[in-house]
N, C-alpha and C positions, 0 to 999 in steps of 0.2 A: 794392654788393657783397651778394650773396645768401648770407650766412654761415649755417652751421647754426644752427637755432633753439636757444637756450639759455633754459630757463625761469628765472623770477625767483621767489624765495620771500620771503615777508614775514618778515624777521628783523631785529630792532632790539635793540641793546644800548646801555646807558647807562654812560658813563664820566665821573666827576666832573661830573655834571649835563648832559653832552652826549650826545644820542641819535644813534647811528650806525646807518644802515641798511646791511645786508650781504646784498643779494639773491642773491649767488652763493656764500654760505657753504656751500651743499650740495655744491659741487665739492671740498670738502676730503676727502670720503669717497672715496678713490681707487679702492677696489674695489667701490663701489656699481655695480650693473648700468647704471643710468641715466647715471652719470658716465662709465663705460666706453664706453657707446654714443655719448655726446656727443664724447668724445675721438676715437673712431673716425671720426666724421663730420668733425671738425676736421682730422684727418690726411688724410682723403680729399680734403677741400677744398684743403688745401695741395698735395697730389699733383697735383690737377687744375689748380692755378694755374700750375705750371711746365710748360714744354714738355719732355716726357720725353727727346726726342732731344737737346735742349740740355743737359739734366742729364747724360746719358750722355757727351756730348762734353766737358763740363766735367770730369767724373770722369776721363776718359781723359787730358785735358791735365794734371790735377793729378798723376796717377800717373806720367805720362811725365816731368814736371818733377822728381818725387821720385826717379825712377830707382832706383839701387841705394844711395841715400844712407841711412846708418844712423847713429843716435846711441846711444852707450853712456853709461850713468850708473850711479851707486851701485856704483863699482868697488872691490873689496877683494881682498887676496891670497888665493890658493887653491893651495896646493902651489907649483909652479914657475910658475904662471900666475895668473889672476884670475877671480873671479866678477863678473858684470856684468848690468845690465838693458839689454836692447836695446829701443828704442822706435821703432815704425814703424806706420803706419796707425792711429794712436790706440790701438795695442795694446802690451802688454808681453810680452816673452819673457825668461826668466832663463837666461843662457848661461854657458858656461865659455870663457875666452880663454887662449891660450898666452902665453908670456913676451913674444912680439912683438905682442900685442894682436890676434891673429888668432883667429877663432871656431873652437873645437874641437867643442863639443857644445851642444845645447839641453837644459837640465835640466828646465825647466818651460815648455812651449809655450803659445801663445795658447789660452785657454779649455780647457786640458788638464784642469784640476780643475773639475768641474762646479759651476756657480754661484759660482765664486771667481775673482777677478782678482788675479793675483800681481804685486806691484810690485817686490819686492827680494829678493835672495838673500843671506843672512847665513851665513857659514861660521865654525864654531867654531875659533878659533886653536889650542886645546889638542888638538883631535881633528878633523881636517878631513873625517872621514867623517860628521860630524854637521852638519846645516845647518838653518837656519830659513827658511821661505818666508813672507814678509810680504805681506799683501794684504787684500782686502775681499770678504766674502760678499755676494751679491746681496741687497739690502734691509736689510743690517745697519747699525746706527747707527755702529759704529766698526770699525776694522780688526782683523785677527786674525793670529796667527803660528802656522804649523804646524812643529813640531820633528820633523825626519826623520832616520832612520838610513839613509844612502845604501847601506851594504853590505847591510843586511837589507831595504832598500826598504820601510820601515815607518814610519808616523807614530807617534811616541812620545808626543806631547802636543799640546794646542792651547791657545794663550793668546788670550783674547778681550778685547774692549773696550779695546784698547791703541792709543795713538798713538805709542808709542816702545818700542824694544827693542834689546838688544845682548847679545853674548856676553862672558863673562869672557875675559881674554887668557891666563889661567894655568890654568884648570880648566874642565871641561865643564859650565858653569853658564850658563843662559840667563836674563838679567834682562829684566823688562818691567814697564811701568806699566799699570795699568788704572784706568778712571775710570767712576764711576756717577753719573749726574745725574738729577734728578727735576724735570721741568718743572712739576709741580703745586706743589712747595714752593720751587722756584727754588734748590735746593741741588745741589752738585756736590762730590764727594770723590774723591781719588786715593790710590793706594798703589803700592809697588814690590814685586814678587815675584821669586823666584829658582827656576827649575826645575832640579833636580839630576839630570843625565842618568844618573849612575851608580846612583842609588837610586830614581829615578822620583818623588821627592817634590818638592812645591812649598812653599817657605818664604816667609813674609812678611818682607821685609827692612826695610820702612818703611811705616807707615800714617799718613797725614796726618789731622789732626783739624780742620784749617782748610779754608775754601772754596778749591777749586782747579778750574779749568776743565779742566786735564789735567796729567799729569806726564810728564817726560822723563828718560831715562837714557842715559849714555854712559860709556865706560871711558877712563881716561887712557892716553896712549901709553907711560908708564913702567911700565905693567902693574900698578899698585898700587891704584888707586882706582876706585870706582864713583861717578860724580858724578850726583846726583839733583836735579831741579828740580821744584818744585810751583808751577805758574803760576796766580796769582790772577786774571790777565787775559792779554791778548796781548802785554804788555810787562813786567809786574811779576812777580817770582818770589821764592820762598824757596829757598835752596840748602843741600843736605845732602851731606856727604862721608861715604862708607862705605869704610873700609879693609879690603880683602878678607882680608888675612892675620890681622888681629886681630878682625875683626867689629865694630869700633868705629864708631859713627855720631855725627856732629856736625853740627848745623845752624849753619853759619857766619854766616848772616844774622841770627841772634839773634831769630827770630820776626818780623822785619820783611819785608814784601814790597816789593822795590825793583827798579829796572831794572838788571839785571846779567846778563852773558853770560860763560860759561866759555870759555876759550881752550884751555888744556892745563896739564899739570903737568910740572915739571922741577926737579931738584936740591932735592927736598923742599919745593917751593913750588907753589902753585896760582895761575895767572894768570887774571884776569878783566877784562872791560871793564865799567866802571860808568858809568851815566848818571844816577846819583842826584843829583849836584850839577853835572853838565855835560851839556848837550844833545847834544854830539857824542861824548862818551865819553872817559874817562881809563882808563889801564891800571893795575891794582892787582896786587900780589904778596902772597899770604897764606901764611905759614909753616904747614906741616901741623900740625894740632893747635891752631892759633889761630883766632880769629874775625875777621870782616871789619873790626871796629873797630880791629884791630891791623895792618891792611894798610898797605903802603908804596906810594906812587905811583911807578910805573916810567916812565910816560909821561903827562905832563899833557895836558889837552885841547888839540887843535890845530885846524887848518883843515879836516881831513877827518872825516867821520862814520865811526866805527869799527863794524865789523860782522863780528866773528869773527877767527880767526887760527889759527896752528899753531906748534909747536915743531919745529925741524929743526937738527941739528948743534949743539945747545946754544945756538941763536939763536932769538929770538922774532920771528915774522912776524905782521903785522897785515893783515887784509883791511879795506879802507877805501873810502869813496865820496868823491870830490871832484867837486862839481858834477854829480852823478848819473852817474858813470862809475867803474869799479873802479880802485883803486890797491892795490898790495901793498907794504907798508913793512917794512923789516928794521931791528930794534932791536938794536944790539950796542955794549956798553961806552959807553952814553949817546949814541951816534951813531945817526943815522937815514938810511937810503938807500932809494931806490925801485927795485923789481924791475921790469924792463922787460917789457911785454906786447906782443902783436903789433900792436895799434892803440891810439891814444890815447883814442878814444871807443868803449868796449866794456864787456863784462861778463865777469868771471871768477868762478868759484865752485869750492869744493873738492868733488870727487866721489869721492875715495878716497885711500888712503895705500898706499905700498909700503915695503919694508924700508929703502930709503935716501932716501926723499923723499915728495913729495906729488903727487897727480894733480889737475889743474884742467881745467875746461871753459871755453873762451873763445868768445865770439861777439860780433857787432856787427850794425849795420844792413846792412852789406855783406859780412859774413864769416859763413859757415855754421859751426856748432859744430865745434870741434876739441879734441882731448884733448892736454893738455900735461903733461909730467913735469918736475918741478923738484927738483933734488937739493941746492939751496943754492948751487950754482955756475952750473949751466947750465939754461936753460929750453928744452926740446926738444919738438917735435911728435911724438907717438907714434901719433895717429890723426886723420885729417882727411878731409873730403869735398871733392873737387875742385870749385871754384866759379869762376864768371866774375869778372873784375875790373871795377871800375866807376870808371874815372878821371874820368868826367864827372859824377859824383855830388857834390852838396854836402850835407854833414852839419853842421848848426850848431845851437847852443842859443840860444834867444831867451827873452824875458820879456814877460809881459803882466799888466796890473792885474786882480786879482779884482774882480768887480762888487759883491762884498759889502763889503769893507773896503779895497780898493785895494792889498792886498799884492801884491808882484811875484811872479808864478808862472812858474817855468821850464818850457820845453817844447822838445823837439827837432823840427826839421824836416828831412826828407830829400827832395831834389828834384834834377832834372837842371840842369846849367848851361844858362843861356839861357832858363829858364822865364819866360814873360811874365806881368807883373802885369796881367792882363786880366779878372780876376774870373770866369774860365771854367774854371779848373783843377779836376779831380776831386781831392778831399781825403778821406783816410781817417784818422780820429782814434781813438786808443785811450786809455783811462784806467782807473784802479782807485780809488785814494784811500782806503785803509783798512788796519786791522789791523797797523799798524806795518810794512807791507811796501813796499819800494821797487820801482818799475817801472823796470828798467834797459834799455839798448839791447840789442836782439836781432834775429835775422834774420827772425823770423816774428811776425805779430800773433797774440796768444795765444788769440783766440776762434775766428776763421774759418780759421786756418791760412794766412792771406794771406802770400805770399812778398813781403817788403817791397821787395827789389831788383827783383823782377819787376814789381811795381806801379809803381815809379818809372821803370823802363825804358820802360814804355808811356806815360809822360807824367803819371802821378799824383804827388801829394804825400802823404807820410806824416807824421803828427804824433803824437808820444808826449808825453802830458801828465803832468807831475810834480806831482800834486795833493797838497794837505794831507790828512792821514789816513795817509799812508805815512811812511817814515822817511828820505826822501831828504835832508832837512836836519835830522836829529836828532830828539830827543825832543819838542821843542816843535812841530815840523812835524806829528807824529802827533797830539799833544794838541789842536792847532788844527783838527783835522778829525774829532773823535769826540764822542760824547755831545751836549751842548747846543751844540756847534759843528759838528755834522755837515754842516750846509748849506754850510759854507765849501767843501767838496769840489765841490759843484755850482756855486757861484759862481765857483770857480777855473776850472772847465771852460768855463763860459759866457764868462768873461773872455778866455780863450785864443781861443775861437771868434770872438768879436767882433773881437779884435785881428787875426787873419789875414784877416777880411773887410775891416776898415778898411784894412789894408795892400794890398789889391787882389789877393790871391792867388786868392780864390774868392768864391762867393756861397752862401747857405744851400742852394739846390736842388742844389748840387754836393758837399755834405758828407755823408759816411757816418760814423757813430760806432758803436763797439762796446765791449762789456764783458761780463763774466761774474761770477756770484756777487755779492760786494759791488760789483763793477763792473757787474753786472746791475741792482742797486739804483740805481747811478749813472745808467745808461741810462734806467731807468723814471722816475726823478725828473726827469731833464733833459727828457724828451719831454713830461712833464706840466707842467713849469715853463715851458719855452720851445719849444713845438711849431713856432714860426715859424723856428727857427734852424738846422734840419737837414733834409736831404733823405731820409735813410735811417737807421734805427736797427736794429742787430743786438743783441738783448737775450737773453743766454744765462743759464740757470739763475738767475733773479733773485729776490731778496727784493722783494716788492711790498707786502705787507700788514704795515706796521710797527706795527700795533696788536695783532696776534695772533701775531707771530713768536716772542714770548717763551714761548708755550705749546708750541712745537715741541720735539722731542727735544733739540736743541742750543740751545734758548733760553737756558738758564742760562749757556752759554758766550758767546753773542752779546750778551747785555745788558751785558757788561763793555765792549763797544765802542760800542754804540748807545745804551745806557740802557734803562730799564724803563718802558714806558708806563703801568704800573699803580702806579708808585712815587709819583708826585705829579701834581697837576693841571698844573703847569708843564711837566713832562716830557711828559705826555700831549699837551698842546696843541702843544708844539714838534714832536714826532714826527708828529702828525696833519697839521701844516702842510706836510710833505713826503712823507708816506706815499703812494706812487704810486697804489695802488688807490683810495684815498679822494679823490684829487685829479684823477681823470679827469672832464673836462667835455665838453659838447656843442660842440666846436670842431673845426676842420680839423686833422688830424694828418698827419705825414709817413708814408712807407712804414715799416712796423714788422714785423720778423720776431722772434717770441718762441719760444724753445726751452727745453724742460725735459725731465726724465727721471723715469719712474715709480719708479725705484729710487734716486733722489737722497736720500742720508742727511744731506746738509748743509743743503740748502734744499728742503723738501718741495714736490712739483710743484703743489700747489694755489695757490702764489703766482703762478706763470706762468699757470695756467688762469683764475683769477679776474680777473687783469689783462687777459688777452686777451678774455674775455667782455665785460668792461665797456668796453674799447677798441672792440671791434667794434660794440657797442650805440651808443656815443656819437660815433664819428668822423664828422665832417661833410664830409670830403674823399672823393675817389674813390681815394685811395691805399690799398693793401691793408694789412690787419692780419692776418698769418698766425700760426698756432700750430702748432708741431711738437713733439709729445710722443713721446719715444723709449721704447718699451715696455721695453727692457732698459737704458736709459740711466741713468747715475748722475750725479755732479756733473761732467759732461764732455760731449763732443760725440758719444759713442758710441764703438764700436771696430769694426775691420775694415771691411767694406763699408758699415756704417751710418755710420761716421766719414766715409768718403769722400763719401757722399751728403749728410750734414749740412753739411760745409764747402763742398761744391759748391753746395748750395742757398743758403747764406749769401752766398757770393761772387757767384753769379749774381743773387741778389735785389738786392744792392747795385749791381751793374753796371746792371741794368734800372732801378732807382730813380733812378740818376744819369744815365740816358740814354746809357750807354756802348755 
């Protein structure tokens, strides 16, 4: 492969007595003219590798398959209808829907606000002429919210550096959290502010004095409370209750950071899911004005992992996971019942509320997203996309031993009835394994936009890996895949891969794997640990340099998950043992497509660039190592036509690598 020439600079750093060479450190300077020129050459090389007619045809096929299919999320009441986010082409449009969920108007179109991607429309319940547009400025470290007067068509204020915001339900007050982190000192602090629309003033509601990676805010549906969380990491938090009418603030967790999640408030009680002493979670009720130490257990730990809930008709409903599939449980008078969903193996999540109920989005491996309205009695479909039925598909959950400690790791397989065990089947595997986030059944693969049913219909097998590091099986499942146990995630994925090969489904040359962000770290680690085990790797917006990531803007947030390589010799050596950039060797590698974005505020693009440069230098096979850098890309696959081209490249690259 005649890759673009990438210079090497003599850079050596010493950590705990270990000298590390970093010849591609210069690629960190994203705006340096020499770096920009190398990136241009890499993009041109990737352009030239693909047959442009094939790319155009793949884009045409993808758009045709998408058709008029539209997904609405973040739905909330707005007058007699709803505000919603429409997602298509990797782009977001903020729209107004009527009472029948039909689109009436586009409020903020794609790229309508220059340099700003709008994610969500939040309408003030006390005055629906006031809205907040939540999104991200190009190159910004954190999202922002624009508070707008719709009648005067005027921006009233801008809230920056926020991961969470909400309107008061009783007054025109916009609450938001902001977070300031310092990579140099590894410090991060959050606070909650309230913008008063009537006066134009911004008042500090709560200022945290402890370490917090970010803060969140939400209002209770009984219209009385602002619930504030100060997250010390991605699972542990301190909880503060603010009563709007009195202005009283109480930290009910009493200064302790614990694994607790707010459900809602009802009859002067606050309901929480606590995993402090139970991996799957128990439900607690706290009387307003009391602290968590006085809480009563409403529902002890059961067989399901609890992950949210809602109050409806003075009944408590719990969102739960049972063997990595959604369950909705109703708790009433000490009795428990299951609310039926369209399929047994699927995923449901709350996307909005309306006056008499809750809005849910449901999807599965064979079912495209549909919007459901639940009023406590009936579950009805209010918006869906017509999709083909697949009676000849098999969806099953299997288990494989992790190659690290032998722990049984679950995974889903989707394939057609009659698929032969001939070791020749093309397999697409996806995994994440981190940040206490579960990967649940869905209709698309999250990185390349692969339509799972379409892949299986053509004879492929799809595998969703439920790796440790997520919360598929509770708190312990997360803790067994973070910090000094992070490599369990990689051992789990390897164990699943080896199992499906042993079972005769496929062989390494027929396996494509994909992941993004923390899942990109997973891909990068896997290909450096076991390059012999895969035929193709789709590696999107990855962390790859685990010795320098803590110096990035969001480093203070991420060290809570991975650990800090500067903290101790033990931690440094452990992280160095899997840091993908530092473990590239002169060996044959499979086909690799690495994608990053110049505007990525989560994982700076130097991670992908350095990894690609070293991979291209060291690869001893004739398999390609391609780098795609999106000039306007953030922590995503781009938007609009860039999105279509990126996912077309990913899918076509995998097809070619697997010989399809």
